[in-house]
N, C-alpha and C positions, 0 to 999 in steps of 0.2 A: 753708641750713643747712651749717655747717662740719664735715665728717666728721675724726674723729680717724684720724692713722695708726693701722693695726693695730699691737698689740703682738706681740711675739715669742710663739712658743710656748711658751718658758720662763717668760715673766713670767704667761701667761695661766694654764698649769699651776700655778704657785706661787699665783696668786689663788684657782685653783680649792681648793687645798689648805687655804688659810686659812680658806675658807668651811667647809669639812668639819669643820676643827677647832674653828671656833667653835660649829658643830652638835653637837660630840661623835662625830663621824663618822670611822672610821679611813680615813684619804685612800688608803692603799695597796690597802686593800680595794675601796674604791669606784673606782679605777683599772682593777683587774681585772674588776670587774664590768660597768664603762662598755664595757671591749675586748669582753666577752663578748656584750653586747646590740648593739655596734657589728656584729660579725660575724654574729647572727642578722638584723641589719635588712639586711645586704646580701645575705643568701641570695637574695631573690625576684629582686634585680636579675642575680646571678650566673646563676641559672636561666634568666630571660629571655634574658639575653646570648648564653648557651649555643643555646638555641631560636632566636634570631634569628640567628646565625652559620649555622648548621644550613640554615634556611630560604633566607637568602641565598644559599648555595651552590645551592640547586635554581633560585632566581629567575635567578641568573646564567647557569645552564645554559640555562633557558627562554629568557632574553633574547638568548642568543646564537645561537640556532638559526637556520639558513636557513628560509626562507618554505616550501620543498618538504619540511622536515624537519617545521616545526610544524603545518603542514595539508596533509599529503601528498596528500590527496582533493580539495583544492580546485583545483590547477592542476599538471599535470606538464609540464615545460618542461625545456631543456636549461639547464646551469649558466650558460650566456653571458648569458641574458637576466634582468634584475633584476625585471622585470614580472610581476604576477601577476594580471592581468586575466583575464577571463572573454570570449571572444568571441563568445558568444552574448548577444545585447542584448535581445531581447524576442519573445516567443510571443504570438500571437493564435489564437483561434478562432472562426470565422464558421460558424455551426450553422444548417441549414433543417430543422425537423421538420415532416414531413406524416404526420398520423395516427400511425402506429407505426413510421415509418421516418426515420431522421435521416441527412443529408447533410451532411459536415463538410469545411471547408477549414481546415487547421493552418497557418499561416505561422511559420517561425524566421526570425529575421533575425541576421546574422552581420557581424562587423566585425573585421578583424584589426588589432589595437591596437600591434601588435610593429614591429620595424624588420627582422624576418625573415620571410621565406614561411613558413608555418605547415600543417601538417596537423592536421586537426581530427577526433576523434570524440566523438560524443555518443549517449549512451543514454537513450532515455526511454521511459515505459509506454503501452501500447495496451492497449484492450480485448479481450477474448478473441472479440467479437461484430464487431468492425470488420473491413471488407473493403476493403483498400486498393486504390485504381484509377488513381491519378495522382500523377506525381512531376515538379514543375517547377522552373525556377531563374529569378530574376528578378535579370538582371545588365545593367547599362548601358541601363537602359528597355527591355529585350529580355526577353521570356517564352520559355524553352526547355523543351521536355518530354522527360522521358526514357522509356525502354521498359523491360518484364520480360523478362529474359532467364534462362536456366539460372543458378543460382547461381555454379557453377565458371567459365562463360564470363563472367558479369559480373565476378566478382573479377579474372579475368584482365585483362580490358580496363581496369579500375579501375588495377591495378598497372602496368601498360604506360604508360596516359597519366600517371602519377604518376611514373615513371622519365624520361618524356620532357619533364616539366616543364609539362605541361597543367593548367589547373585543370579538376577533375573532380567529380562528386558520386556517392556509391553509398549504397543503402540497402536493408536485408534486416529480416525477423524473423528474430530470434536461434533458430538451431537447437536449443539448448537450453533457452531458455526463451521460449514464444510469446507472453508479455505483454511482451515488449521488442523496441522497434524500434532498430537501428542505422544511424546514418549517420554517413557518413565524408566528409570534404572535403579532396580534395588539392590542394596548392600554392595556398592562398590569399594572394595577393601582399599586402604590407603597404599597409594603408591601404584595402583592397578591401572594400565593402560588397556582401554577396551574401543575398537571400531566398531561402529554400527552401520551398517550397508542397508540401504531401500533401494530397490528396484521398481522402476514403473514406465507405463508407456503413456503417449501424449498425442493426439491429433493436432496437428498445426492449425493456427488460425487463419484467416484470408486478411490482406490489408489491401483497400482501395480497390479490390476487386480483381488483382493482378498478380501480387507476390504472397509469399507463405510468411508466416509471421510465427516467431518461437519465443517465449518469452519464460524467465525464471523468476518467481517473485523474490524480494529480497527481505523483506521485514515485516513486521507486524506491529500495529498501534495498539496501545491500552483501548480494549472495548469498552464502550460505557456500557453500565448495567452488569458487567461480569462479577464486580466485586460484590453485588448485593445477591447472587445467586451462587451458591456453593457449590452447584453442581456445573457452573458455568465456566468456560476456559479463563484462567488466571494469567493474563498476559503480562509481562514486565518489559520495561526498556530500559537502556543505557544509552548516555550520550556517546558518539562514536569517538570523541577525543580521549576517552578512557582506553586503558589498555584491553582490547578486548581481541576476539577471534577473528579470523579472517575468512574469505573464501577462494575457491580457485575454479576457473570452468574451462574445460577443454571440450569442443565439440568438433565431430568429424561428419560431413556431409557426404554420403554416397548416392547420386542422381542418377537415374537411367538414362537421362539426357544431358546434355551440356549446360552447366550453370552460367545464365546469362545476367546475373545480378546477385550480389551478396553484399550486405553492410550491417554493422553492428553500432547504432548510433549513440548506445546508452555508455558505451566503454571503450577504452582505448585497447585495441587488440592487433596481432597479428594474423595474417591469414596467408597460408601456403598451399599452393596447387600441386597435385602429382604429374600434371600435364597441362602447360600453360596453354596448350592449343584447345584441348577438349574440354578442360576444366569439368569434369564430371565428377570430382573428389577433391574436398577442400578439407582443410584442419585449422581451426580457428582457436587461439590461444590468447591469454592475458600477456601485454608486453610489460616493459619495465616502468611505463607512464600509467598504468591502470590503478585506479584506486581499489584496492581490495577489500577494502570494510564493506561488508554486506548492507548496504542502507540506498541502494539505487537499484531498482529493478533491470534485469539483464533482457535486453531485447534484440532479436537477429531477425533481419529480413532477406529472403533469396526467393529467385524464380529461376526454374530450370524446365517448365513444360507448360504448356497452355492450360491454367486452372478450369476454364469453363468447358474444356474438351472432357466428356465422359471417360472413366476408366474402369476397367473391371478386374479384379484380383480373385484368385482361387487359393485358398489354404486347405491344406489336410494335416490331421493330426491323429495320433494313437490313443491320446489321453483322454477322449470322452467320446460318448455317443453322438451321431450326427458328426462324423469327421470330416466332410466336405463342407466350407462355408465360403460362399460367395459374397464379395464386397464391390458395391458399385457406388464411385464417387463423382460428384460433378457439382458446379456451381453455375447458377443462370448468369447469363452475361447481360447484367442491368449496367454494368459499370460504364459511364462515360469516359472513364480514362482508357489511353491505349496504354501498352506497358512503357513505352517511352515517358508518356507523361507522368505516370505512376511512378516510376524511378527519380525523375526531376522533382518529384513533389516531396518524396520523402528525404532526398538530399538536401532540397532547399529549406525545408522546415525545421531540419536538425542544425542548419547553420544560422538561425535566428532570423530570416527574412519573415516577414508578414505576408503571407501567401494567400491571395484569394482562391477559394474553390474554383477548379476548372470548369465543374458542371454549372456554375451559377446561372449562366444565361439559359442553359437546358430545361431548366426548371420552372422559368418565369411563367409560361403558359399554365403550369400545373398548380401554380400559386393562385393566378387568378381564376381557376375553378375551384379552389380548396375552400371547403366549409367545416372549420373545425373550432372546439371549444379545447383552448389550451389552459392544463392546468400545471404551472411550473411549483415544484416543491424543492424547497432549497435548506441545505443543511447549514444552520448556525450556530451548530454546538461549540463548547470549548475545544474539541480537537481540530477544529476548522482553522485554527489562529495560525498567524503567520503567513506564508505564501498562499496556502491554501483559501483563505478567505479572500485574497487579491484576486484568485483564479476563478472564484466563484462569481466575484463582481463583474469580471470580464465576460465570462461565459453566459451571465444570466442578462446582462446589458444588449449581447449581442442575440440571444434568443429572442428577446423582445422586439429587437429592432426588426427580426424577419418574420415577425407573423404576418400571415396574408390577411389583407384589409378586410374582408368577409369573413371575419371571425370573432369569437368571444375568448377571454382569456380572465385568469386569477394567479394569484402568487399566495402559497403557503409557505410560511419560513417556521423551520422546526428545531429546537432544542430538547428541553425537559418538557416545554409546553410549544404551542403555535401562535404565530401571528399570521392574521389574512390580511391581504392588500384591500379586498372589497367582501361585503357580506355574501354577495352572489357575483357571478360571473359578469363582466361588462364588455360591452362591443367595443371592439379594438379600433382607435382612431388615433390623430397625431397627438391630441390633447392627454389621451390614457398614455401613450406612448412615452411622453416627456415625464409624466406624473410617475410612472414606474421607473423609469430610469433614473429619474432625481432620488426617489426612495431606495433604490438598488445601491447608489453610490454610497450611502449611508451605511450599508449593512457591514456588522462586525460580527466575530464569534463569540457573542454574550449572551447566548440563550441556554446555557448549561450543558447537559447530556444530550445523548442522541436517541431520540424516542421517534423512530420512524413510524412505527405503526400508529402512533398517535395521530400524525401528519397524513396518514393514508385514510384514517378513519375521518378526518376533518374531510378531507377529498369527497369521499363517500358519502358524507352529508349534505353536500352542495347541492342545489337542484341543477337538475341537467337541463340544457338549452334545446328546446326541440328542434329538430332536422340539422343538427351539427354533431360530428361524432367527437366524441372526447377523447383527446390525446393527453397523457399523464408523462411531463419529464420531471426525474428527480435528478438531482445534482448532490452529490453528497461523498465523504472519504469512507464510508462505508464501515465504520469503526464501532459496529453493533455486535452484541453479543448473541442476538435471538435471528439470525439469518434464515433459519428455516421457518420461522413463525412469519416473516415478511414475506418470504417467496410464496407461501400456501395463501396469504390473504391476496396476494395477485393473482393466483392461478383461479381463485374462486370468485374474481370480480372481473377476468378478462374479457367477459361477454359483454360487458359495457364499456370498456375503454382498452385502448391500446397503451402499453407502457415503454417509455425510452428512458435510459439512465446513462448518467456521466460520473464517471469516476475520477475524483479528484486527489493528485499527490501519488507519491510511491508508497507501497504497502496497504493500496487500498484494498478492501476486500472485492475480489474478484467474482468470488461467489455469489456475492448479494448483488453487485452490478450486473452481471451475466445472468444470475438466476431470476431477478426482477424483469429484464428484458426478455428472457426465454420464455418465461411463463406467461408475460404480458403480451405475447406476440409482437414486441418491437425490436429495437436494436439497441447497441450501447457503444460508447466509447470511452477511451480514458486520457486524462489529462495530467500530463507529468511536467510540462514546461510550458511557461507564459507564450512561448514563441509560436505554438501551434494551436493556440485555443480557438481561434477565428476559423481556421480550416476546419476542424473537428466538428464545432458548434455548428456550422453550415452543414456538413455531411450529415449530422444526425437530424436536423431539422428538414432538410431536402429529402432524407428517406421515409420520414413521416408522410410525405405527400408522392412518393415516388412507386414505381410499379414492383410489384411481388406476385410469388407464385404462391397458389392456394389449391386446395382440394387434388392434393398430389395421390396417385394412385399407381401401383406397380405390378406388371405380371411379366411370369416367364412362359413363353410360348415356343413350340418347335417350329421347324421351318413352315409346315404347313397352316400354322396359325392356330394348334391346338394349345389351350392353356394348360402349362404344367404345374404352376405353382404360384399363388397369390402372395403378396407381402402382407404380412399378418396385421399390421395397423397403419393407419393415414398419418402423412405429415401435415398439420395444419396449415403453415405457412412458412414461406422460404424467402428471405431478403437479400438484398446485396451483401456482399462480403460474408455469406454464409455458406456452408459446405453441405451438401445433401449426401448423407452417408446410408445407403441401404444394405441391411444384413441379409443374405437369402442362404438359407439352409438348402444345400444342393444335392444329397444324397439321392434322394428319389428322381430329381431331374436328370442328373447323371446317368442314374441307371436306366431310365426311359428313354436316354437319348444313346445308348450305347452303340447302336446301329447306325447312329446318324453323325455327321461332322460338325453339325453346327444347332444352334438356338438362338432366339431372339428376346433381350430383356426390353419391353415396352414401358415409358413413363409417360403417364398422361397427366396433365395439369391445365389449370385456369390462370392466365395471366392477367393482372387486376386491369391493368389497362386496357385489355381488348375484352373481357369478358366473353371468352368462347374457349372451349376446350382444345387443348393441343397436344401433340404427342411428340415423343423422342423415342428412337428406336436404336438398339445397339446391337448389332450382328455380333455373336461370338461363334468362334470356330478355334479348332486347336490350332495354337500357336500364334491367335491373336491376343491374348491376355498372359499377365504374370500369374506364375503358379508358385506357391510358397510351402515349405514344410515346415511347420512348427504350431503354435498356438496363440500366436499374438493377437491375430484378428478374432479368435474366437474368446479371448478375453474382451475385448473390445466390445464384441456381440453381448457377452453376459453383462457387462457394466452398462451397457444402453439399456437392457430389459431391466437393470436395478433401478437406473434413474426413472424410466417409465413409470414403474411400481410407485417410486419414492413421491413424485408428483399426482399421484391420484388421491389428494385431498388429505385429511388427518389419518394417523397412524391407526391400524387395528391389528389384531392378532394375525389374522389370516396374512395380510399384507407383510406384516413382519417375519412370518414363517416363511414366505416365498422369497423374500430378498435374502434370507440368513442361509437358505438351501443353494440359492444360486452362487452367493458369495462363497461358502465353503466349497462347494462342488468345483468351481473354476479358480479356487484361490484368489479372488478378487477381492480386495478391500472393499466395504461398504459402512455405512452408519451403524448398522446393526451388529458390526462384526469388528474384532481386532486382532493384531498380531501378539503371539505370545511365545517366548523363547526362553528357557532354563539354560542359562551361561555355564555355571559352575555351581555344584553343591558343595558347600562349605561345611566343616565338621561341626561348627558351634556358631551361634547367634553373636555379634559385638554386642557389648554391654554399652557402649557408648557411639550413638550416631548422629550424625548432622544431615538436614533436608536441605537443598541447593537448588535453586529455582535458576535455570540460566536465562538471561533476558535476551530480547531482541535488541538490536542496534537501532537506535533513533533514525528515522528517514531523515534523508538530507533536506528535505523540502520543509522539515517541521522544525528541527530545532536550530536552525541557522535563524529565524526570524522570530524567535519566541519574544513577546513583549513582557516587560518586568512588571506583573500584576498580579493579583490576587484572583486565582482561578479556583478558588474552592468550590464554586458552585459545580464545575466539571469536574468529574473524576477521572476523564481520561487524559493521563500524562500530567496531573496537578503535581506529584511529587517530584518530578524532576524540575518542574519549574520553581517550585519551593527552594530547592537546593540552590538552582540558578538565582535566586532573589537574595540568597544568604551569600553566595559569591560575590553578587554585584554589591552587597554591603560591605564587605572586606575590602574590595576596590575602592569604592567611597571614601572609606576611612583612611586609606594610605594617601590618596588623593588630598584630603583634608588636611592631615598632617604636614605634608608638601606645602601647602597654602599657608599654613600657620607657621612654619618655618619661614616661609618667604616674608610672612608679614613681621616677624621678629626682626629678620635682616632689614628690611625697609626702615622700621623706627628706630634702629641703631645706627644707620645711616644718615637719616635726613630728619629735618625739624620742620618746625612752623615756619612761617614768612619771616620771622625776625631774621637778624644777623646771627643770634646765638641766644639760648634760653638755658637757664638752670632747673632743671626739673627733679626735685628732689633729691639734689646732691650729685644728679648724672648730667654730666656736661655732654650736650648733642649739639653739634655744629651742623650748619647748612654748609653744604660744598659752594663757596665762594672763592674769588679770585683774591679777596682782601681776606685779612687774619681777623679773628675775634679778638676782641680787646680784653676779654677776663684772662 
C-alpha cells in the first residue's frame, strides 16, 4: 500500500474547519475546546513524568553508592579492595548426644579471597549452657591446639603476633553478652585456607517435663547500644538472599535405653536408626529439602528414659586432683503431661494448630487462690519490627487475659525510653482487661533502642501492693549488648520479685532470657512461630502459680546412716522443666566405703504446695550406676563453680582470680579467659592489610516483614533497612516508567469524545466503526 505524504498542518486545520462548517459547528469554538481537552489529556502524563524524574533521582543515588555504603553490614573492607566476598565459607556441626549430654564439634572454614592479607572478625551465637573446652586450627594438614589463658594476657599475645605478621587465632566469650562468641584471625595470607575447630559440651534442656531438647542457635541480631560502646560486640547482619555461607548439621544419638520419640520440627532432616527394633542409636542429617542458610535455630526433641527418674553417674580422670566425681540428675515430676500428651503437643504445635494447654483445668483452683501483682515489661524497640511485634501483641493480650481475678497489674513498654499504662498498679477487672487489650492491639516497634535496664528501674520505682507477691514478666527479642548488667540487676532484686521471661524470634539472646529467669527464680519460654504462642504463654503463666521445690539440700550417707559428705551449697528453687544436677566429689566417700558395697544419696526439699519437708533417697551399689573414664563431667563441674562465682554480684579482684584459676586449670572457657593459638610464624609483616567483619545472616522472622520506613531512631538493623528502602525506590521507578509508557500508548490510540480531532497537527482518531471525514 502506498502511503500519502502527510498534509501540512495548515491544510489539515482547514479541512477540519470545513467539516465543522458543514456540520454547523463553530470552528473557533471547537478549536478552543480541543485545546482544553488536549491539556486535560496531557495532565496524567505530566504527573507521571514528574514522579518518574523524582524516583530516578533516588535510583541514580542508589546505583551510584559504593558496596560498603549500600550494604555496610555485609563486609567492611578498605576502599582499595573492590571485592565483597565473605571469607567464611562453610560451617559444620558434628554432635554426639549421650542421654542428656551433647558433645559438639563446630568447624568454620575460612578462605582469604583477596589479594591482600586480611584481619578477620566473626561474632556468632552460643547457647548459655555450652561449655567450650577446645580450640584448634587445621592448617597445611596439621592440627594445632590452642590454650586458655587470662583474657588480658591472651589479647596481648594476639596483638603482639599480629604486629609481627604471624597468623594467629583468638576466641572469647563476649564480656557484655555471654551468648556471643568472638573469633579473630590475624594475618590470614592471600589464598590461605584455614579451618577453625571449637569443641564444647552441653547439658540438654527439658521440654514439657517429658522430653529432652537440644538447640543450636543460628544467628544474631544487631544489639542496640553496641555501636556506642567501643568495647561492646559489633554485630553486623546480611540478608539471606545474598550469596552467603551455609551450615550443615549431623547428630548421632547414643542412648542407654530405647528412643521412644525423636523429632526435628525446625528443619527437614533424614533420620536413620541402626536397629529399627531397639532404636538406641540414631543419626540425623539434613536432607535435600533443608534450608541450609543459618537463619533458623535448629531444635531437636527426643525421649529415651524417664526424665523424672533420678540417675547417678561416676567419672574418674587422671587429669586433676579429685579424680572421682559423682553426678546426680533428676527433675521433679510437676508436669501434668503424660509422655504421649507431650509428644502429641509438640507434633500438633509444629503443624500450625492452635492447641490449648492440656493443664489449663488443673490450675483453675490455683488461680482462684492466687494473690499476685503482675508487672508486664514489653519490648517495643526498633528490632521488634516485622513478625516479632505481631508475636508480642498476641502474647501480651493472652497474658492479660489470663490474670487471676484477685490480682493487680501494670504494663511498662520500653525502647530508648519507657511508657507505663498506669502510674501505679491497678486492681484487675473486666474493664481494666479490655482497656489493656485495646491498648496492646495498637503496639508498634516505635520506641527506638533496647534499654532493658531503664524499664527494670521503672519497675523498681513502682509502689508495691501490700499482701501481693510481685511477678515480673519480660517479653523481648533480647537484642541488647549489656546482658550481664541486666542479669546482675535481677539477681540483686530477686528477694522482692520473681522474674519470668519470654524470648521472641530466631536469634534471640538466650543468655539474657534464661539469665533473667535463673537470676529471678522464675522460668522462661521462647516463641519463634505464631502457631504456638498461646500454649507457651499459658505454660509460663501457670508456672508462676504452680508448685516448685525449694530449700533443697543433699547428703551422702553410708548404709548405717552416717553422713559422709555434704553438698557444698544449696539450690534455691527448682521449677517444672528444670533439671537438678548435683556434683559430688566422691574420693573421700569411695575410700571410706571401700569395705562396703553400698551408700545412699539423700535429697531433702520442700514442695511449695505442701509446705513440708520431703526426702528422696537413692541407694547406690556396685553395678547400679554408670561409670565413665574421662573428664567431661569434671569440666561441667568446673563451669558450674564458675557460673556460681559470676552470679555473686559485681566483679571484684578476688572473684576474678578464682574464676581464672578454675578456667585455666580445667581448660574451660569463661568470661575472664580466652583461647589463643599461633597458627604460623610468617617471615615478615604484610605492608597492605584489610579488615573484614563476617556478618550474621538476618533471622528469617525479621527480614521478611520489614516495613519500608525510616528507622533511624533505632540503631538495630537500620542499615539493612536503608538498603531495602533504596531497592524499593528503584523498583518504584521501573514501575512508574512502565505506567508512563502505557500512558503514551493510550493517548496515541484514543482521543476525546469527538469523532476526530486535530491536536497541533497530529491526527488522533477514536476507534469507531465509521470513518473520519478528514
